[in-house]
C-alpha positions in Angstrom: -83.6 -86.8 -39.6 -83.6 -90.5 -39.0 -82.8 -91.3 -42.6 -80.0 -88.7 -42.9 -78.3 -89.0 -39.6 -79.3 -92.1 -37.7 -79.7 -94.8 -40.3 -76.2 -94.4 -41.9 -74.5 -95.0 -38.5 -76.8 -97.7 -37.1 -77.6 -99.4 -40.4 -79.6 -102.6 -39.9 -79.1 -102.9 -36.1 -82.0 -104.2 -34.1 -83.4 -101.9 -31.4 -82.3 -104.3 -28.7 -78.7 -104.1 -30.0 -78.5 -100.3 -29.5 -76.8 -99.3 -26.3 -76.7 -95.9 -24.5 -73.1 -95.6 -25.7 -74.2 -95.9 -29.3 -76.7 -93.1 -28.7 -74.1 -90.9 -27.0 -71.6 -91.5 -29.8 -74.2 -90.6 -32.5 -75.3 -87.4 -30.7 -71.6 -86.3 -30.2 -71.0 -86.9 -33.9 -74.1 -84.8 -34.8 -73.1 -82.0 -32.4 -69.6 -81.7 -34.0 -71.2 -80.9 -37.3 -69.9 -81.4 -40.8 -67.6 -79.5 -43.1 -69.4 -77.0 -45.2 -68.2 -76.1 -48.7 -67.0 -72.5 -49.3 -69.1 -70.3 -51.5 -67.9 -69.0 -54.8 -68.1 -65.3 -53.7 -64.5 -64.3 -52.9 -65.4 -60.9 -51.3 -67.7 -62.2 -48.6 -65.5 -63.6 -45.8 -68.4 -64.7 -43.8 -69.4 -67.2 -46.4 -66.1 -69.0 -46.4 -66.6 -71.9 -44.0 -63.5 -74.0 -43.9 -64.1 -76.5 -41.0 -67.1 -78.1 -39.5 -69.7 -75.9 -38.1 -71.0 -77.1 -34.6 -74.7 -78.1 -34.6 -75.6 -78.7 -31.0 -79.3 -77.8 -31.6 -79.6 -80.5 -34.2 -78.0 -83.0 -31.8 -80.7 -82.0 -29.2 -83.5 -82.5 -31.7 -82.1 -85.8 -32.8 -81.9 -86.8 -29.1 -85.5 -85.9 -28.6 -86.6 -88.0 -31.5 -84.5 -91.0 -30.2 -85.9 -90.5 -26.7 -89.5 -90.6 -28.0 -88.7 -93.7 -30.1 -87.2 -95.7 -27.2 -89.9 -94.8 -24.8 
């Protein structure tokens, strides 16, 4: 989770350089989700995901990890 979502945004920042605004911005980005590719099956409409799928649970889990880290 840290390597896939947190490290690309924060890069080589020191822990002392990270502000609450940075955390909020990251969690909002995670909650919005990412665009999912559509599947090759044309008859199944449920599999055709065009836009980003919201992932608020993933944002909550990421927030829990970050909270533990900073405490």
